[in-house]
C-alpha distance (Angstrom), angle and dihedral (degrees) to the residues before:
residue distance angle dihedral
M1 . . .
Y2 3.77 . .
T3 3.78 117.9 .
I4 3.79 112.4 -126.5
M5 3.79 111.8 -145.5
S6 3.76 132.2 163.1
I7 3.79 127.0 -133.7
L8 3.76 123.5 -113.6
I9 3.80 121.0 -151.8
V10 3.76 109.7 -148.9
G11 3.76 131.6 179.2
F12 3.78 97.1 -143.5
A13 3.78 131.4 42.7
M14 3.79 125.7 -150.5
S15 3.81 101.0 -113.0
L16 3.76 147.7 111.5
L17 3.80 89.8 -67.7
P18 3.82 127.8 16.0
I19 3.78 112.2 -95.6
H20 3.80 107.4 -137.2
K21 3.80 95.2 -164.2
P22 3.81 140.1 79.7
L23 3.78 114.3 -69.5
L24 3.80 130.7 -173.5
S25 3.78 116.5 -153.4
F26 3.78 141.7 143.3
P27 3.82 113.5 -86.8
R28 3.82 96.4 -116.8
P29 3.82 107.1 35.2
S30 3.80 92.6 173.5
V31 3.82 91.9 67.7
V32 3.81 102.0 34.2
P33 3.85 113.1 106.6
F34 3.79 93.9 -124.2
S35 3.78 96.2 -173.4
L36 3.81 90.4 67.9
K37 3.79 97.3 60.0
P38 3.80 141.2 -8.4
S39 3.79 107.9 -77.2
A40 3.80 102.1 -163.2
L41 3.80 143.4 29.5
V42 3.79 129.5 -169.0
F43 3.79 128.0 -163.3
E44 3.80 106.7 -146.5
D45 3.80 99.9 115.5
A46 3.82 116.8 83.4
Q47 3.82 91.6 -117.4
S48 3.80 90.7 51.1
K49 3.78 91.8 49.9
A50 3.81 89.7 52.5
L51 3.80 89.6 49.5
L52 3.80 91.8 50.5
E53 3.80 90.9 51.5
R54 3.80 91.0 50.2
I55 3.81 89.9 50.8
R56 3.80 89.6 52.6
L57 3.80 89.6 54.7
I58 3.81 96.6 45.1
G59 3.81 99.9 37.0
P60 3.82 99.4 73.4
S61 3.82 92.4 53.0
T62 3.79 127.5 84.9
A63 3.81 95.1 -130.0
N64 3.79 123.3 127.2
V65 3.80 111.2 -103.3
L66 3.80 130.8 -149.3
V67 3.82 114.4 -157.5
T68 3.80 115.5 -163.7
G69 3.78 131.8 -174.7
E70 3.76 143.8 114.3
T71 3.79 122.5 -69.9
G72 3.79 111.2 -74.3
T73 3.80 98.6 22.2
G74 3.82 94.6 116.1
K75 3.80 104.3 -103.1
E76 3.80 93.7 159.0
L77 3.81 91.7 52.9
I78 3.80 88.7 53.9
A79 3.81 90.8 48.0
R80 3.81 90.7 51.2
H81 3.79 90.7 50.7
V82 3.82 90.7 50.7
H83 3.81 87.5 53.1
K84 3.82 92.1 47.7
L85 3.81 91.1 54.1
S86 3.80 94.4 47.2
P87 3.83 129.9 89.2
R88 3.82 84.9 -109.0
A89 3.80 93.7 65.0
D90 3.81 91.7 115.3
G91 3.81 90.9 53.2
P92 3.80 127.2 80.0
F93 3.79 124.7 -72.5
V94 3.80 108.5 -149.0
A95 3.82 119.4 -171.3
V96 3.80 119.0 -160.9
N97 3.81 127.0 -179.7
C98 3.81 106.4 -144.7
G99 3.81 91.2 -162.3
A100 3.80 92.6 58.4
F101 3.82 96.1 73.1
S102 3.77 131.4 70.2
E103 3.80 116.8 -119.2
S104 3.80 90.0 -106.4
L105 3.83 93.0 56.4
V106 3.79 104.7 36.9
D107 3.84 93.5 80.5
S108 3.81 91.9 55.0
E109 3.81 93.0 42.7
L110 3.79 95.1 52.5
F111 3.79 102.1 34.8
G112 3.82 104.2 22.0
H113 3.80 132.0 -126.7
E114 3.78 141.8 -119.8
R115 3.77 125.7 -122.4
G116 3.81 112.1 -78.6
S117 3.82 93.9 12.3
F118 3.82 89.4 126.4
T119 3.78 139.3 -3.0
G120 3.79 108.9 -64.3
A121 3.81 95.7 20.0
A122 3.80 94.6 125.8
I123 3.80 94.3 157.9
A124 3.79 136.4 24.2
R125 3.79 114.8 -100.7
A126 3.77 135.1 -171.4
G127 3.80 117.7 -125.4
W128 3.78 127.3 -128.3
F129 3.81 92.7 -90.4
E130 3.78 89.9 61.0
A131 3.81 92.1 42.1
A132 3.82 89.8 57.2
R133 3.81 94.5 51.1
G134 3.79 110.3 147.0
G135 3.80 92.1 13.0
T136 3.80 142.3 55.2
L137 3.79 129.6 -59.9
F138 3.80 113.9 -154.4
L139 3.81 113.6 -159.0
D140 3.80 108.4 -167.3
E141 3.82 121.1 -163.5
I142 3.81 90.5 18.2
G143 3.81 88.7 170.1
D144 3.81 89.2 69.3
L145 3.81 93.9 64.7
P146 3.82 113.7 117.8
F147 3.80 113.9 -111.0
S148 3.81 92.2 -113.4
I149 3.81 91.2 55.8
Q150 3.79 90.7 47.5
V151 3.82 87.9 61.3
K152 3.80 91.8 51.7
L153 3.81 92.8 44.6
L154 3.80 90.6 53.6
R155 3.79 90.2 52.8
V156 3.81 91.3 49.1
L157 3.81 91.3 52.0
Q158 3.78 91.8 48.1
E159 3.81 98.4 45.6
R160 3.82 98.9 30.1
Q161 3.79 92.6 -134.1
V162 3.79 138.2 93.9
V163 3.78 132.8 -145.9
R164 3.79 114.8 -148.3
L165 3.79 120.2 -133.6
G166 3.79 108.0 -88.8
S167 3.80 93.7 20.8
R168 3.80 135.2 98.1
S169 3.78 95.9 -166.1
P170 3.81 116.4 94.9
V171 3.79 120.0 -135.8
A172 3.81 117.5 -146.8
I173 3.80 115.1 -126.2
D174 3.78 131.3 -159.2
V175 3.78 103.8 -164.0
R176 3.78 138.0 136.9
L177 3.77 110.8 -141.0
V178 3.81 122.6 -142.4
A179 3.80 112.7 -179.8
A180 3.79 128.7 -172.3
T181 3.77 136.2 -166.6
N182 3.79 139.3 173.9
V183 3.81 92.7 -156.4
N184 3.79 129.3 78.8
L185 3.80 103.6 -101.2
E186 3.80 92.2 -167.5
N187 3.80 89.1 60.5
A188 3.81 89.5 45.0
V189 3.80 89.8 53.0
A190 3.82 90.9 49.1
A191 3.81 89.9 49.9
G192 3.80 92.1 50.0
R193 3.81 94.5 -114.2
F194 3.80 96.8 112.2
R195 3.78 131.0 40.3
E196 3.79 114.1 -109.4
D197 3.81 93.9 -147.6
L198 3.82 91.3 52.5
Y199 3.81 90.3 48.1
Y200 3.80 91.4 56.6
R201 3.80 91.3 44.2
L202 3.81 90.9 54.3
Q203 3.78 99.5 44.6
V204 3.80 99.0 61.1
A205 3.79 84.6 124.7
T206 3.80 122.9 14.2
L207 3.78 133.2 -159.9
H208 3.80 119.0 -171.7
I209 3.81 119.0 -164.7
P210 3.81 109.7 -154.3
P211 3.82 116.2 -136.7
L212 3.78 116.1 -95.7
R213 3.82 92.2 -109.2
E214 3.83 87.5 64.3
R215 3.83 91.4 50.3
P216 3.82 101.8 55.4
D217 3.81 94.1 159.7
D218 3.82 89.6 63.0
I219 3.81 95.0 55.7
L220 3.81 101.1 77.5
P221 3.84 96.2 41.9
L222 3.81 89.5 50.5
A223 3.80 91.5 47.1
Q224 3.80 89.9 50.9
Y225 3.79 91.3 49.8
F226 3.81 93.2 50.9
L227 3.81 89.5 44.4
G228 3.78 89.9 59.1
V229 3.81 96.6 42.7
Y230 3.80 95.9 47.9
G231 3.79 92.7 37.5
E232 3.80 89.2 59.1
R233 3.79 92.1 44.5
L234 3.83 91.0 52.3
G235 3.79 93.8 43.1
L236 3.80 94.9 -116.5
K237 3.80 120.3 156.3
D238 3.81 116.0 -130.0
P239 3.84 99.5 -25.6
A240 3.80 112.7 -158.7
L241 3.80 141.7 -166.9
S242 3.78 118.0 -126.9
S243 3.80 116.3 -130.2
E244 3.82 89.5 -113.0
A245 3.81 90.6 53.6
I246 3.81 90.4 49.8
D247 3.81 90.0 53.7
V248 3.81 90.8 52.2
L249 3.78 93.4 47.6
V250 3.80 95.6 47.7
S251 3.79 102.5 38.1
G252 3.80 110.4 5.7
H253 3.80 101.9 69.8
S254 3.81 137.4 44.8
W255 3.84 95.9 -145.3
P256 3.82 100.8 -136.2
G257 3.83 88.2 -179.6
N258 3.81 91.3 49.1
T259 3.82 120.1 -160.3
R260 3.80 93.3 -9.7
E261 3.81 90.7 55.1
L262 3.81 92.4 47.8
E263 3.80 90.1 51.0
N264 3.79 92.8 51.1
V265 3.81 91.5 46.0
I266 3.81 91.6 54.5
H267 3.80 91.7 45.6
H268 3.82 91.8 52.4
A269 3.81 92.4 44.1
L270 3.80 91.6 56.1
L271 3.79 90.2 51.3
V272 3.81 93.6 56.9
C273 3.82 105.9 26.8
R274 3.79 123.1 111.7
E275 3.80 125.5 -127.4
N276 3.81 89.6 2.7
V277 3.82 91.3 -73.1
V278 3.80 119.0 123.3
R279 3.81 112.2 -141.0
P280 3.83 129.7 -176.6
E281 3.80 92.5 -96.9
D282 3.82 89.0 58.8
L283 3.81 92.7 59.3
R284 3.80 111.6 94.7
L285 3.81 101.3 -158.7
S286 3.79 125.5 -173.6
P287 3.83 113.7 -105.6
L288 3.80 87.1 -141.2
G289 3.79 89.9 65.3
L290 3.78 91.5 52.0
R291 3.82 91.2 49.5
I292 3.78 93.0 49.7
A293 3.79 91.8 46.5
T294 3.79 92.5 55.1
S295 3.80 101.1 36.7
G296 3.80 106.0 50.8
G297 3.77 124.0 115.1
A298 3.81 99.6 16.0
P299 3.83 110.6 135.3
Q300 3.81 96.0 -169.4
P301 3.84 96.4 81.8
F302 3.80 90.0 55.5
K303 3.80 90.8 52.0
A304 3.80 89.1 52.3
L305 3.80 89.9 48.3
Q306 3.80 91.7 51.1
D307 3.80 90.8 50.6
A308 3.81 90.9 49.9
L309 3.81 91.5 49.7
L310 3.79 92.4 49.5
E311 3.80 89.7 52.6
L312 3.80 90.8 51.2
F313 3.81 91.2 48.0
E314 3.80 90.5 53.2
H315 3.80 91.1 55.4
G316 3.81 91.2 53.5
R317 3.81 95.3 -140.6
P318 3.82 116.3 -170.4
N319 3.83 118.1 -115.6
L320 3.79 88.7 14.2
Y321 3.79 95.8 156.4
A322 3.82 92.4 53.2
E323 3.81 90.8 48.8
I324 3.81 92.2 50.2
E325 3.79 91.6 47.2
T326 3.80 90.6 50.3
A327 3.81 91.3 48.7
I328 3.82 91.2 50.4
T329 3.79 92.7 48.9
R330 3.80 94.8 47.0
T331 3.80 93.5 45.0
A332 3.80 92.6 48.6
Y333 3.81 90.4 46.7
D334 3.82 91.6 53.2
F335 3.81 91.2 43.0
C336 3.81 89.4 55.9
D337 3.81 92.4 49.6
R338 3.82 89.8 -105.2
N339 3.79 92.8 -61.2
Q340 3.81 110.9 148.2
V341 3.82 96.1 -159.1
Q342 3.81 93.2 51.4
T343 3.81 90.4 45.0
A344 3.80 90.7 53.8
R345 3.80 91.0 49.5
L346 3.79 92.6 47.6
L347 3.81 93.3 50.7
G348 3.79 95.6 39.1
I349 3.80 95.0 -123.5
S350 3.80 133.4 111.0
R351 3.79 123.4 -84.0
N352 3.81 90.6 -119.1
I353 3.81 90.7 57.3
V354 3.81 90.8 48.5
R355 3.80 90.0 50.2
A356 3.82 91.9 50.0
K357 3.81 92.2 49.3
L358 3.81 91.7 48.2
M359 3.79 89.2 52.4
Q360 3.80 91.0 49.4
C361 3.79 92.9 52.8
G362 3.81 93.8 43.8
E363 3.79 98.9 -109.3
L364 3.80 90.7 118.7
P365 3.81 129.1 32.1
S366 3.79 112.1 -101.9
S367 3.79 91.3 -125.2
R368 3.82 93.2 64.3
């Protein structure tokens, strides 16, 4: 079951230095499983301040909201803040990860089912739309929804009612929908993987969270916050960042995992540091971030790729597109150290699509 927690906005964060700026975090950081999702956001960078102001304008409305941003940027925290600012703040906030269910279960999970509607349905059960009545339903990874469910979701949003599996009686719903995705839905629409009419229905109001590498002024305040939280959890007295470590954090890494990666890096550093001082050698940084930081903006690889494609076109190979797609998927998968989430982020597609392509090309067993 999903844990329903509200967001607290606090003026100070528990850290090496007080953070005199808005901060979003879960109310009990000592018990939140941080590794599952980013647990805090600050708004010190100019782009973050603009985002916070946009949230303040959109939050009090009843409009559907689409939150976009890379994996690990804190989309659920933003969704919870939108809920907190809305007239529905006293109602439930229900968070659902659309990529967590198989295609055969997602219909029942979202819209509910009646007893006997399918094998194993021993009792009737309300779906997440009904569970969020009077509040906000947050659908994370909306781009992972099967096409058939997209059709049903569009109908629900239009008619404001759901029909449970095995039933013919509609149930009225009173829910504000906030959806989130780390893929480009416009590209998904162009590729035929996402319904255009549903896309426009979802993006009545949009909130884009820039990646952490584009918000450098947020990096140190976030690091200080995590330093304090994990320092207290580990029983460390006055943990500190060395000046060399600060330089690495702020300018030596591109943070492909964003806030979640920064949080995990600080947690690990406090586990291995000496004398409660974090030094550069204590920072376990993703090699992917170093590659991205040093490889951007070079046109020469694209020229080489174009030349290679032209050579393949001249040979007239059958099934060329499928072969190229397989080569891209496998190469990206190896590049990301065989991490499906990072591969999806790198290619700009959903994790479910990456998984399906890896199965097709034999990198994963088809039963997974």
